[in-house]
N, C-alpha and C positions, 0 to 999 in steps of 0.2 A: 277472499284475499282483499286486504286493504288496498284501494286504488293507488296509494302512495308507495306501496311496497313493490319492489322490482322482482320479477321472476328471474331466477338464475339463468345465465346464458351459457350456451355450450362452447366448447373450445373452437368448434367450426365457426360459430358466430363471431367469436373474438377475432379469429383470423380474417374473416370476411370484413369486419369493421376496420381492421388494420390495413386492409388493401384498398379501402375506399379512397377515391381521388377527391380532394377538396381544392377549391379555388382559394389561393392565397393572394391577397392584395398587397402589393408593395407600394407603400405610400411615401412619396418623395417630398410632399409638401402640398400647399394649397395656393390657389391663384384667386385673388379677389377681383371680380369684374363687376362693372355697373350693369344695370338692367339693359341699358342701351347697347352695351357691348354684346350681351347675350342675344338680344334681338337682332343684332347686325352680324351674327356669326355666318361666315361663308367659307367654303374651301379656299385655302391659300392665305387666310388671315393669320397674321403672326402676333403672338403675345409674348413679351419678354417674361422670362420666368427665372427668378433668382434661386439658384440651387448650388449649394456647396457639395461637390461630390465626396468630400471627406466626412460630411455629416452623416450620421447613421440614418437609415430608413426604417420605417415601422412596418412589420408584417402583421396582417390582420386576416382572420378567418371569420366570416360573418361579420359580427360587430365587435369581436373580441381581439384585442392586440395580443399576439402570441410571442412577440420578440422583436429584437432589433438586429440589423445587419449593416455591413458596409458594402458599398459597390466596389467590385474589383474586376480586373481582367484576368480570366482564367483560360489559358490555352487560346488566347486571342478572342475570347467571347466575354460579353458582360455577364457577371455572376454575382452572387451574394455570399459573403462570409459572415456567418452568424456571430453576433457579439453577445446577445443575451437571449434567453429562452424563458418564457413564463412557466413556472412550475404549477401544476394543477394537483389538488388533492383528489383522492379517489371519488368523493361525492361529487365534486365539480366535474370530473371526467365523465362520470355516469350521466350527469345532467346534460353535458354538452353533446354526448353521443346521442341521447334521446332527442335533443333539439335539432340535430343534423339529419334525422331520419324522416 
């Protein structure tokens, strides 16, 4: 078999992949600090952070942005409402599933 060819996967394997838990990073922005600030980090130090809660946040898995969302309150808790979701073609989905294993 050509090493670049993928062996077919079973329905059980597909279901197992769908049940995998992935860490999703919710990126609200970046904070630029000087090297001195980084060297002087201590508990209790406060840095002002400009953030517009109405601005969409980016959702990332690994190094790939997968969509955007807005922060909302849902039943009294902070939540995300999806605004956009990146569409993956079948080849890219297969590649990403292999990268995450």
